[in-house]
N, CA, C and O atoms as a Tripos MOL2 file, in Angstrom:
@<TRIPOS>MOLECULE
protein
  272   271    68     0     0
PROTEIN
NO_CHARGES

@<TRIPOS>ATOM
      1 N         209.2180   97.5710   10.0240 N.3       1 UNK1
      2 CA        209.9650   97.1770    8.8570 C.3       1 UNK1
      3 C         209.7060   98.1740    7.7210 C.2       1 UNK1
      4 O         208.6100   98.7230    7.6170 O.2       1 UNK1
      5 N         210.6850   98.4020    6.8940 N.am      2 UNK2
      6 CA        210.4890   99.3170    5.7680 C.3       2 UNK2
      7 C         209.5890   98.7070    4.6940 C.2       2 UNK2
      8 O         209.5300   97.4880    4.5340 O.2       2 UNK2
      9 N         208.8900   99.5750    3.9640 N.am      3 UNK3
     10 CA        208.0090   99.1600    2.8910 C.3       3 UNK3
     11 C         208.5340   99.7060    1.5760 C.2       3 UNK3
     12 O         209.0420  100.8260    1.5240 O.2       3 UNK3
     13 N         208.4140   98.9240    0.5150 N.am      4 UNK4
     14 CA        208.7720   99.3800   -0.8260 C.3       4 UNK4
     15 C         207.7770   98.7660   -1.8030 C.2       4 UNK4
     16 O         207.5520   97.5550   -1.8000 O.2       4 UNK4
     17 N         207.1940   99.6010   -2.6240 N.am      5 UNK5
     18 CA        206.1840   99.1570   -3.5950 C.3       5 UNK5
     19 C         205.0370   98.4150   -2.9240 C.2       5 UNK5
     20 O         204.5080   97.4490   -3.4740 O.2       5 UNK5
     21 N         204.6550   98.8690   -1.7340 N.am      6 UNK6
     22 CA        203.5250   98.2810   -1.0230 C.3       6 UNK6
     23 C         203.8080   96.9600   -0.3350 C.2       6 UNK6
     24 O         202.8830   96.3070    0.1500 O.2       6 UNK6
     25 N         205.0670   96.5540   -0.2830 N.am      7 UNK7
     26 CA        205.4260   95.2790    0.3410 C.3       7 UNK7
     27 C         206.4490   95.5130    1.4500 C.2       7 UNK7
     28 O         207.3940   96.2820    1.2760 O.2       7 UNK7
     29 N         206.2550   94.8420    2.6000 N.am      8 UNK8
     30 CA        207.2600   94.9810    3.6620 C.3       8 UNK8
     31 C         208.5320   94.2250    3.2900 C.2       8 UNK8
     32 O         208.4760   93.1780    2.6450 O.2       8 UNK8
     33 N         209.6570   94.7530    3.6950 N.am      9 UNK9
     34 CA        210.9470   94.1160    3.4270 C.3       9 UNK9
     35 C         211.5730   93.6700    4.7340 C.2       9 UNK9
     36 O         211.3910   94.3000    5.7760 O.2       9 UNK9
     37 N         212.3100   92.5810    4.6610 N.am     10 UNK10
     38 CA        213.0340   92.0800    5.8220 C.3      10 UNK10
     39 C         214.3220   92.8740    5.9820 C.2      10 UNK10
     40 O         214.6800   93.6680    5.1120 O.2      10 UNK10
     41 N         215.0150   92.6600    7.0910 N.am     11 UNK11
     42 CA        216.3340   93.2580    7.2610 C.3      11 UNK11
     43 C         217.3360   92.3190    6.6040 C.2      11 UNK11
     44 O         217.4240   91.1450    6.9650 O.2      11 UNK11
     45 N         218.0830   92.8300    5.6480 N.am     12 UNK12
     46 CA        219.0240   92.0180    4.8900 C.3      12 UNK12
     47 C         220.3530   91.9030    5.6300 C.2      12 UNK12
     48 O         220.6350   92.6720    6.5490 O.2      12 UNK12
     49 N         221.1640   90.9290    5.2140 N.am     13 UNK13
     50 CA        222.4550   90.6720    5.8710 C.3      13 UNK13
     51 C         223.3710   91.8910    5.8440 C.2      13 UNK13
     52 O         224.0430   92.1850    6.8320 O.2      13 UNK13
     53 N         223.4010   92.6040    4.7130 N.am     14 UNK14
     54 CA        224.2820   93.7720    4.6210 C.3      14 UNK14
     55 C         223.8210   94.8920    5.5470 C.2      14 UNK14
     56 O         224.6450   95.6830    6.0070 O.2      14 UNK14
     57 N         222.5170   94.9760    5.8320 N.am     15 UNK15
     58 CA        222.0200   95.9850    6.7630 C.3      15 UNK15
     59 C         222.4330   95.6520    8.1890 C.2      15 UNK15
     60 O         222.7820   96.5450    8.9610 O.2      15 UNK15
     61 N         222.3950   94.3850    8.5370 N.am     16 UNK16
     62 CA        222.8420   93.9650    9.8660 C.3      16 UNK16
     63 C         224.3290   94.2550   10.0260 C.2      16 UNK16
     64 O         224.7740   94.6820   11.0920 O.2      16 UNK16
     65 N         225.0930   94.0210    8.9670 N.am     17 UNK17
     66 CA        226.5310   94.3030    9.0150 C.3      17 UNK17
     67 C         226.8020   95.7950    9.1940 C.2      17 UNK17
     68 O         227.7150   96.1780    9.9250 O.2      17 UNK17
     69 N         226.0130   96.6370    8.5290 N.am     18 UNK18
     70 CA        226.1580   98.0940    8.6730 C.3      18 UNK18
     71 C         225.8940   98.5030   10.1120 C.2      18 UNK18
     72 O         226.6350   99.3130   10.6700 O.2      18 UNK18
     73 N         224.8500   97.9570   10.7210 N.am     19 UNK19
     74 CA        224.5220   98.2950   12.1140 C.3      19 UNK19
     75 C         225.6440   97.8430   13.0470 C.2      19 UNK19
     76 O         225.9710   98.5520   13.9980 O.2      19 UNK19
     77 N         226.2380   96.6760   12.7930 N.am     20 UNK20
     78 CA        227.3580   96.2110   13.6230 C.3      20 UNK20
     79 C         228.5330   97.1790   13.5420 C.2      20 UNK20
     80 O         229.1590   97.4910   14.5540 O.2      20 UNK20
     81 N         228.8360   97.6600   12.3070 N.am     21 UNK21
     82 CA        229.9200   98.6250   12.1550 C.3      21 UNK21
     83 C         229.5860   99.9380   12.8480 C.2      21 UNK21
     84 O         230.4660  100.5640   13.4390 O.2      21 UNK21
     85 N         228.3310  100.3650   12.7850 N.am     22 UNK22
     86 CA        227.9290  101.6050   13.4520 C.3      22 UNK22
     87 C         228.0900  101.4980   14.9640 C.2      22 UNK22
     88 O         228.4650  102.4680   15.6210 O.2      22 UNK22
     89 N         227.8090  100.3310   15.5110 N.am     23 UNK23
     90 CA        227.9620  100.1390   16.9570 C.3      23 UNK23
     91 C         229.4260  100.0550   17.3680 C.2      23 UNK23
     92 O         229.7720  100.4080   18.4960 O.2      23 UNK23
     93 N         230.2890   99.5950   16.4680 N.am     24 UNK24
     94 CA        231.6970   99.4280   16.7940 C.3      24 UNK24
     95 C         232.5180  100.6890   16.5660 C.2      24 UNK24
     96 O         233.3860  101.0170   17.3750 O.2      24 UNK24
     97 N         232.2520  101.4050   15.4650 N.am     25 UNK25
     98 CA        233.0390  102.5750   15.0900 C.3      25 UNK25
     99 C         232.1960  103.8410   15.1500 C.2      25 UNK25
    100 O         230.9870  103.8010   14.9240 O.2      25 UNK25
    101 N         232.8270  104.9430   15.4510 N.am     26 UNK26
    102 CA        232.1040  106.2110   15.5360 C.3      26 UNK26
    103 C         231.7820  106.7580   14.1420 C.2      26 UNK26
    104 O         230.6970  107.2950   13.9180 O.2      26 UNK26
    105 N         232.7230  106.6200   13.2160 N.am     27 UNK27
    106 CA        232.5280  107.1130   11.8490 C.3      27 UNK27
    107 C         232.6730  105.9600   10.8590 C.2      27 UNK27
    108 O         233.5990  105.1560   10.9610 O.2      27 UNK27
    109 N         231.7620  105.8870    9.9110 N.am     28 UNK28
    110 CA        231.9000  104.9210    8.8370 C.3      28 UNK28
    111 C         231.6990  105.6320    7.5120 C.2      28 UNK28
    112 O         231.1010  106.7060    7.4600 O.2      28 UNK28
    113 N         232.1950  105.0370    6.4510 N.am     29 UNK29
    114 CA        232.0610  105.5840    5.1100 C.3      29 UNK29
    115 C         231.4130  104.5190    4.2510 C.2      29 UNK29
    116 O         231.9100  103.3960    4.1680 O.2      29 UNK29
    117 N         230.2950  104.8680    3.6050 N.am     30 UNK30
    118 CA        229.5750  103.9210    2.7610 C.3      30 UNK30
    119 C         229.5360  104.4430    1.3330 C.2      30 UNK30
    120 O         229.1790  105.5960    1.0940 O.2      30 UNK30
    121 N         229.8950  103.6080    0.4110 N.am     31 UNK31
    122 CA        229.6790  103.9030   -1.0000 C.3      31 UNK31
    123 C         228.6850  102.8620   -1.4740 C.2      31 UNK31
    124 O         228.9770  101.6660   -1.4580 O.2      31 UNK31
    125 N         227.5160  103.3080   -1.8940 N.am     32 UNK32
    126 CA        226.4320  102.3690   -2.1410 C.3      32 UNK32
    127 C         225.7330  102.6640   -3.4570 C.2      32 UNK32
    128 O         225.9150  103.7210   -4.0600 O.2      32 UNK32
    129 N         224.9380  101.7100   -3.8800 N.am     33 UNK33
    130 CA        224.0930  101.8760   -5.0500 C.3      33 UNK33
    131 C         222.7170  102.3910   -4.6110 C.2      33 UNK33
    132 O         222.3590  102.3230   -3.4360 O.2      33 UNK33
    133 N         221.9680  102.9010   -5.5690 N.am     34 UNK34
    134 CA        220.6160  103.3740   -5.2770 C.3      34 UNK34
    135 C         219.6830  102.2110   -4.9880 C.2      34 UNK34
    136 O         219.8760  101.1030   -5.4880 O.2      34 UNK34
    137 N         218.6690  102.4790   -4.1740 N.am     35 UNK35
    138 CA        217.6060  101.5120   -3.9640 C.3      35 UNK35
    139 C         217.8920  100.4040   -2.9740 C.2      35 UNK35
    140 O         217.1190   99.4490   -2.8950 O.2      35 UNK35
    141 N         218.9690  100.4930   -2.2190 N.am     36 UNK36
    142 CA        219.2910   99.4440   -1.2580 C.3      36 UNK36
    143 C         218.6000   99.6270    0.0870 C.2      36 UNK36
    144 O         218.5420   98.6870    0.8790 O.2      36 UNK36
    145 N         218.0750  100.8170    0.3600 N.am     37 UNK37
    146 CA        217.4190  101.0650    1.6320 C.3      37 UNK37
    147 C         218.3710  101.4710    2.7400 C.2      37 UNK37
    148 O         217.9880  101.5080    3.9100 O.2      37 UNK37
    149 N         219.6070  101.7760    2.3820 N.am     38 UNK38
    150 CA        220.6050  102.1220    3.3960 C.3      38 UNK38
    151 C         220.2940  103.4790    4.0250 C.2      38 UNK38
    152 O         220.4840  103.6640    5.2270 O.2      38 UNK38
    153 N         219.8200  104.4200    3.2230 N.am     39 UNK39
    154 CA        219.4760  105.7390    3.7590 C.3      39 UNK39
    155 C         218.3800  105.6120    4.8100 C.2      39 UNK39
    156 O         218.4740  106.2110    5.8810 O.2      39 UNK39
    157 N         217.3470  104.8390    4.5100 N.am     40 UNK40
    158 CA        216.2720  104.6540    5.4870 C.3      40 UNK40
    159 C         216.7830  103.9310    6.7210 C.2      40 UNK40
    160 O         216.3980  104.2660    7.8410 O.2      40 UNK40
    161 N         217.6410  102.9480    6.5290 N.am     41 UNK41
    162 CA        218.2280  102.2350    7.6720 C.3      41 UNK41
    163 C         218.9730  103.1990    8.5770 C.2      41 UNK41
    164 O         218.8030  103.1650    9.7960 O.2      41 UNK41
    165 N         219.8010  104.0600    7.9890 N.am     42 UNK42
    166 CA        220.5870  105.0050    8.7850 C.3      42 UNK42
    167 C         219.6890  106.0280    9.4850 C.2      42 UNK42
    168 O         219.9360  106.3640   10.6430 O.2      42 UNK42
    169 N         218.6640  106.5230    8.8120 N.am     43 UNK43
    170 CA        217.7530  107.4780    9.4410 C.3      43 UNK43
    171 C         216.9920  106.8330   10.5980 C.2      43 UNK43
    172 O         216.8100  107.4450   11.6510 O.2      43 UNK43
    173 N         216.5520  105.5990   10.3930 N.am     44 UNK44
    174 CA        215.8660  104.8910   11.4820 C.3      44 UNK44
    175 C         216.8110  104.6210   12.6590 C.2      44 UNK44
    176 O         216.4110  104.7270   13.8180 O.2      44 UNK44
    177 N         218.0620  104.2730   12.3560 N.am     45 UNK45
    178 CA        219.0440  104.0160   13.4210 C.3      45 UNK45
    179 C         219.3330  105.2900   14.2050 C.2      45 UNK45
    180 O         219.4270  105.2540   15.4320 O.2      45 UNK45
    181 N         219.4750  106.4150   13.5080 N.am     46 UNK46
    182 CA        219.7020  107.6850   14.2010 C.3      46 UNK46
    183 C         218.4960  108.0580   15.0630 C.2      46 UNK46
    184 O         218.6600  108.5610   16.1740 O.2      46 UNK46
    185 N         217.2930  107.8160   14.5580 N.am     47 UNK47
    186 CA        216.0940  108.0600   15.3530 C.3      47 UNK47
    187 C         216.0380  107.1790   16.5820 C.2      47 UNK47
    188 O         215.6730  107.6300   17.6670 O.2      47 UNK47
    189 N         216.4010  105.9190   16.4060 N.am     48 UNK48
    190 CA        216.4400  104.9930   17.5340 C.3      48 UNK48
    191 C         217.4250  105.4700   18.5990 C.2      48 UNK48
    192 O         217.1040  105.4890   19.7870 O.2      48 UNK48
    193 N         218.6230  105.8520   18.1680 N.am     49 UNK49
    194 CA        219.6350  106.3100   19.1230 C.3      49 UNK49
    195 C         219.1770  107.5550   19.8780 C.2      49 UNK49
    196 O         219.3850  107.6700   21.0860 O.2      49 UNK49
    197 N         218.5530  108.4820   19.1590 N.am     50 UNK50
    198 CA        218.1640  109.7330   19.7970 C.3      50 UNK50
    199 C         216.9980  109.5510   20.7670 C.2      50 UNK50
    200 O         216.8640  110.3210   21.7180 O.2      50 UNK50
    201 N         216.1580  108.5480   20.5400 N.am     51 UNK51
    202 CA        214.9950  108.3510   21.4040 C.3      51 UNK51
    203 C         215.1820  107.2840   22.4730 C.2      51 UNK51
    204 O         214.4180  107.2400   23.4370 O.2      51 UNK51
    205 N         216.1930  106.4160   22.3190 N.am     52 UNK52
    206 CA        216.3320  105.2920   23.2430 C.3      52 UNK52
    207 C         217.0260  105.6620   24.5570 C.2      52 UNK52
    208 O         216.8280  104.9920   25.5710 O.2      52 UNK52
    209 N         217.8320  106.7190   24.5460 N.am     53 UNK53
    210 CA        218.5050  107.1190   25.7850 C.3      53 UNK53
    211 C         218.8700  108.5980   25.6990 C.2      53 UNK53
    212 O         218.6720  109.2450   24.6710 O.2      53 UNK53
    213 N         219.4030  109.1130   26.7940 N.am     54 UNK54
    214 CA        219.8170  110.5150   26.8140 C.3      54 UNK54
    215 C         221.2670  110.7070   26.3900 C.2      54 UNK54
    216 O         221.7960  111.8160   26.4700 O.2      54 UNK54
    217 N         221.9150  109.6330   25.9390 N.am     55 UNK55
    218 CA        223.3150  109.7360   25.5110 C.3      55 UNK55
    219 C         223.4860  110.7020   24.3350 C.2      55 UNK55
    220 O         224.5410  111.3180   24.1840 O.2      55 UNK55
    221 N         222.4670  110.8300   23.5190 N.am     56 UNK56
    222 CA        222.5580  111.6970   22.3390 C.3      56 UNK56
    223 C         221.7530  112.9790   22.5020 C.2      56 UNK56
    224 O         221.4360  113.6470   21.5170 O.2      56 UNK56
    225 N         221.4230  113.3220   23.7360 N.am     57 UNK57
    226 CA        220.7340  114.5820   23.9900 C.3      57 UNK57
    227 C         221.6540  115.7470   23.6470 C.2      57 UNK57
    228 O         222.8040  115.7840   24.0850 O.2      57 UNK57
    229 N         221.1540  116.6900   22.8720 N.am     58 UNK58
    230 CA        221.9050  117.8720   22.4290 C.3      58 UNK58
    231 C         223.1320  117.5140   21.5900 C.2      58 UNK58
    232 O         224.1240  118.2420   21.5960 O.2      58 UNK58
    233 N         223.0660  116.4060   20.8780 N.am     59 UNK59
    234 CA        224.1410  115.9910   19.9750 C.3      59 UNK59
    235 C         223.6700  116.1710   18.5360 C.2      59 UNK59
    236 O         222.4800  116.3560   18.2790 O.2      59 UNK59
    237 N         224.6080  116.1140   17.6100 N.am     60 UNK60
    238 CA        224.2840  116.2690   16.1960 C.3      60 UNK60
    239 C         224.6750  115.0110   15.4350 C.2      60 UNK60
    240 O         225.6710  114.3550   15.7420 O.2      60 UNK60
    241 N         223.8760  114.7020   14.4520 N.am     61 UNK61
    242 CA        224.2010  113.6450   13.5060 C.3      61 UNK61
    243 C         224.5350  114.3230   12.1870 C.2      61 UNK61
    244 O         223.8300  115.2370   11.7600 O.2      61 UNK61
    245 N         225.5890  113.8880   11.5510 N.am     62 UNK62
    246 CA        226.0210  114.4750   10.2940 C.3      62 UNK62
    247 C         225.7580  113.5010    9.1570 C.2      62 UNK62
    248 O         226.1310  112.3300    9.2300 O.2      62 UNK62
    249 N         225.1120  113.9940    8.1080 N.am     63 UNK63
    250 CA        224.8770  113.2060    6.9180 C.3      63 UNK63
    251 C         225.5130  113.9400    5.7520 C.2      63 UNK63
    252 O         225.1590  115.0850    5.4710 O.2      63 UNK63
    253 N         226.4430  113.2960    5.0760 N.am     64 UNK64
    254 CA        227.1030  113.8850    3.9160 C.3      64 UNK64
    255 C         226.5950  113.1660    2.6790 C.2      64 UNK64
    256 O         226.6750  111.9410    2.5860 O.2      64 UNK64
    257 N         226.0730  113.9280    1.7340 N.am     65 UNK65
    258 CA        225.5730  113.3380    0.5040 C.3      65 UNK65
    259 C         226.2470  113.9850   -0.6930 C.2      65 UNK65
    260 O         226.8580  115.0480   -0.5800 O.2      65 UNK65
    261 N         226.1310  113.3490   -1.8040 N.am     66 UNK66
    262 CA        226.6990  113.8960   -3.0300 C.3      66 UNK66
    263 C         225.7100  113.7710   -4.1640 C.2      66 UNK66
    264 O         224.7200  113.0480   -4.0530 O.2      66 UNK66
    265 N         225.9670  114.4660   -5.2530 N.am     67 UNK67
    266 CA        225.0620  114.3590   -6.4030 C.3      67 UNK67
    267 C         225.2090  112.9990   -7.0840 C.2      67 UNK67
    268 O         226.1540  112.2540   -6.8250 O.2      67 UNK67
    269 N         224.2780  112.7050   -7.9360 N.am     68 UNK68
    270 CA        224.3110  111.4420   -8.6730 C.3      68 UNK68
    271 C         225.5740  111.3220   -9.4880 C.2      68 UNK68
    272 O         225.7720  110.3200  -10.1750 O.2      68 UNK68
@<TRIPOS>BOND
     1     1     2 1
     2     2     3 1
     3     3     4 2
     4     3     5 am
     5     5     6 1
     6     6     7 1
     7     7     8 2
     8     7     9 am
     9     9    10 1
    10    10    11 1
    11    11    12 2
    12    11    13 am
    13    13    14 1
    14    14    15 1
    15    15    16 2
    16    15    17 am
    17    17    18 1
    18    18    19 1
    19    19    20 2
    20    19    21 am
    21    21    22 1
    22    22    23 1
    23    23    24 2
    24    23    25 am
    25    25    26 1
    26    26    27 1
    27    27    28 2
    28    27    29 am
    29    29    30 1
    30    30    31 1
    31    31    32 2
    32    31    33 am
    33    33    34 1
    34    34    35 1
    35    35    36 2
    36    35    37 am
    37    37    38 1
    38    38    39 1
    39    39    40 2
    40    39    41 am
    41    41    42 1
    42    42    43 1
    43    43    44 2
    44    43    45 am
    45    45    46 1
    46    46    47 1
    47    47    48 2
    48    47    49 am
    49    49    50 1
    50    50    51 1
    51    51    52 2
    52    51    53 am
    53    53    54 1
    54    54    55 1
    55    55    56 2
    56    55    57 am
    57    57    58 1
    58    58    59 1
    59    59    60 2
    60    59    61 am
    61    61    62 1
    62    62    63 1
    63    63    64 2
    64    63    65 am
    65    65    66 1
    66    66    67 1
    67    67    68 2
    68    67    69 am
    69    69    70 1
    70    70    71 1
    71    71    72 2
    72    71    73 am
    73    73    74 1
    74    74    75 1
    75    75    76 2
    76    75    77 am
    77    77    78 1
    78    78    79 1
    79    79    80 2
    80    79    81 am
    81    81    82 1
    82    82    83 1
    83    83    84 2
    84    83    85 am
    85    85    86 1
    86    86    87 1
    87    87    88 2
    88    87    89 am
    89    89    90 1
    90    90    91 1
    91    91    92 2
    92    91    93 am
    93    93    94 1
    94    94    95 1
    95    95    96 2
    96    95    97 am
    97    97    98 1
    98    98    99 1
    99    99   100 2
   100    99   101 am
   101   101   102 1
   102   102   103 1
   103   103   104 2
   104   103   105 am
   105   105   106 1
   106   106   107 1
   107   107   108 2
   108   107   109 am
   109   109   110 1
   110   110   111 1
   111   111   112 2
   112   111   113 am
   113   113   114 1
   114   114   115 1
   115   115   116 2
   116   115   117 am
   117   117   118 1
   118   118   119 1
   119   119   120 2
   120   119   121 am
   121   121   122 1
   122   122   123 1
   123   123   124 2
   124   123   125 am
   125   125   126 1
   126   126   127 1
   127   127   128 2
   128   127   129 am
   129   129   130 1
   130   130   131 1
   131   131   132 2
   132   131   133 am
   133   133   134 1
   134   134   135 1
   135   135   136 2
   136   135   137 am
   137   137   138 1
   138   138   139 1
   139   139   140 2
   140   139   141 am
   141   141   142 1
   142   142   143 1
   143   143   144 2
   144   143   145 am
   145   145   146 1
   146   146   147 1
   147   147   148 2
   148   147   149 am
   149   149   150 1
   150   150   151 1
   151   151   152 2
   152   151   153 am
   153   153   154 1
   154   154   155 1
   155   155   156 2
   156   155   157 am
   157   157   158 1
   158   158   159 1
   159   159   160 2
   160   159   161 am
   161   161   162 1
   162   162   163 1
   163   163   164 2
   164   163   165 am
   165   165   166 1
   166   166   167 1
   167   167   168 2
   168   167   169 am
   169   169   170 1
   170   170   171 1
   171   171   172 2
   172   171   173 am
   173   173   174 1
   174   174   175 1
   175   175   176 2
   176   175   177 am
   177   177   178 1
   178   178   179 1
   179   179   180 2
   180   179   181 am
   181   181   182 1
   182   182   183 1
   183   183   184 2
   184   183   185 am
   185   185   186 1
   186   186   187 1
   187   187   188 2
   188   187   189 am
   189   189   190 1
   190   190   191 1
   191   191   192 2
   192   191   193 am
   193   193   194 1
   194   194   195 1
   195   195   196 2
   196   195   197 am
   197   197   198 1
   198   198   199 1
   199   199   200 2
   200   199   201 am
   201   201   202 1
   202   202   203 1
   203   203   204 2
   204   203   205 am
   205   205   206 1
   206   206   207 1
   207   207   208 2
   208   207   209 am
   209   209   210 1
   210   210   211 1
   211   211   212 2
   212   211   213 am
   213   213   214 1
   214   214   215 1
   215   215   216 2
   216   215   217 am
   217   217   218 1
   218   218   219 1
   219   219   220 2
   220   219   221 am
   221   221   222 1
   222   222   223 1
   223   223   224 2
   224   223   225 am
   225   225   226 1
   226   226   227 1
   227   227   228 2
   228   227   229 am
   229   229   230 1
   230   230   231 1
   231   231   232 2
   232   231   233 am
   233   233   234 1
   234   234   235 1
   235   235   236 2
   236   235   237 am
   237   237   238 1
   238   238   239 1
   239   239   240 2
   240   239   241 am
   241   241   242 1
   242   242   243 1
   243   243   244 2
   244   243   245 am
   245   245   246 1
   246   246   247 1
   247   247   248 2
   248   247   249 am
   249   249   250 1
   250   250   251 1
   251   251   252 2
   252   251   253 am
   253   253   254 1
   254   254   255 1
   255   255   256 2
   256   255   257 am
   257   257   258 1
   258   258   259 1
   259   259   260 2
   260   259   261 am
   261   261   262 1
   262   262   263 1
   263   263   264 2
   264   263   265 am
   265   265   266 1
   266   266   267 1
   267   267   268 2
   268   267   269 am
   269   269   270 1
   270   270   271 1
   271   271   272 2
@<TRIPOS>SUBSTRUCTURE
     1 UNK1         2 RESIDUE 1 A UNK
     2 UNK2         6 RESIDUE 1 A UNK
     3 UNK3        10 RESIDUE 1 A UNK
     4 UNK4        14 RESIDUE 1 A UNK
     5 UNK5        18 RESIDUE 1 A UNK
     6 UNK6        22 RESIDUE 1 A UNK
     7 UNK7        26 RESIDUE 1 A UNK
     8 UNK8        30 RESIDUE 1 A UNK
     9 UNK9        34 RESIDUE 1 A UNK
    10 UNK10       38 RESIDUE 1 A UNK
    11 UNK11       42 RESIDUE 1 A UNK
    12 UNK12       46 RESIDUE 1 A UNK
    13 UNK13       50 RESIDUE 1 A UNK
    14 UNK14       54 RESIDUE 1 A UNK
    15 UNK15       58 RESIDUE 1 A UNK
    16 UNK16       62 RESIDUE 1 A UNK
    17 UNK17       66 RESIDUE 1 A UNK
    18 UNK18       70 RESIDUE 1 A UNK
    19 UNK19       74 RESIDUE 1 A UNK
    20 UNK20       78 RESIDUE 1 A UNK
    21 UNK21       82 RESIDUE 1 A UNK
    22 UNK22       86 RESIDUE 1 A UNK
    23 UNK23       90 RESIDUE 1 A UNK
    24 UNK24       94 RESIDUE 1 A UNK
    25 UNK25       98 RESIDUE 1 A UNK
    26 UNK26      102 RESIDUE 1 A UNK
    27 UNK27      106 RESIDUE 1 A UNK
    28 UNK28      110 RESIDUE 1 A UNK
    29 UNK29      114 RESIDUE 1 A UNK
    30 UNK30      118 RESIDUE 1 A UNK
    31 UNK31      122 RESIDUE 1 A UNK
    32 UNK32      126 RESIDUE 1 A UNK
    33 UNK33      130 RESIDUE 1 A UNK
    34 UNK34      134 RESIDUE 1 A UNK
    35 UNK35      138 RESIDUE 1 A UNK
    36 UNK36      142 RESIDUE 1 A UNK
    37 UNK37      146 RESIDUE 1 A UNK
    38 UNK38      150 RESIDUE 1 A UNK
    39 UNK39      154 RESIDUE 1 A UNK
    40 UNK40      158 RESIDUE 1 A UNK
    41 UNK41      162 RESIDUE 1 A UNK
    42 UNK42      166 RESIDUE 1 A UNK
    43 UNK43      170 RESIDUE 1 A UNK
    44 UNK44      174 RESIDUE 1 A UNK
    45 UNK45      178 RESIDUE 1 A UNK
    46 UNK46      182 RESIDUE 1 A UNK
    47 UNK47      186 RESIDUE 1 A UNK
    48 UNK48      190 RESIDUE 1 A UNK
    49 UNK49      194 RESIDUE 1 A UNK
    50 UNK50      198 RESIDUE 1 A UNK
    51 UNK51      202 RESIDUE 1 A UNK
    52 UNK52      206 RESIDUE 1 A UNK
    53 UNK53      210 RESIDUE 1 A UNK
    54 UNK54      214 RESIDUE 1 A UNK
    55 UNK55      218 RESIDUE 1 A UNK
    56 UNK56      222 RESIDUE 1 A UNK
    57 UNK57      226 RESIDUE 1 A UNK
    58 UNK58      230 RESIDUE 1 A UNK
    59 UNK59      234 RESIDUE 1 A UNK
    60 UNK60      238 RESIDUE 1 A UNK
    61 UNK61      242 RESIDUE 1 A UNK
    62 UNK62      246 RESIDUE 1 A UNK
    63 UNK63      250 RESIDUE 1 A UNK
    64 UNK64      254 RESIDUE 1 A UNK
    65 UNK65      258 RESIDUE 1 A UNK
    66 UNK66      262 RESIDUE 1 A UNK
    67 UNK67      266 RESIDUE 1 A UNK
    68 UNK68      270 RESIDUE 1 A UNK
């Protein structure tokens, strides 16, 4: 589980919804506020996908970011 300010956080409903969309669609677009933990969720999900099977062997993950 992710930690923030020394405290573990649960998986929130919106994070579960994001994972469902990621499993259903190949590309998603998120417009989010700061501090929601979505970046960590996505990085952990990409790590999970790359280590859980060989389906993503020699594949690339694209992360597009913008300035504040």
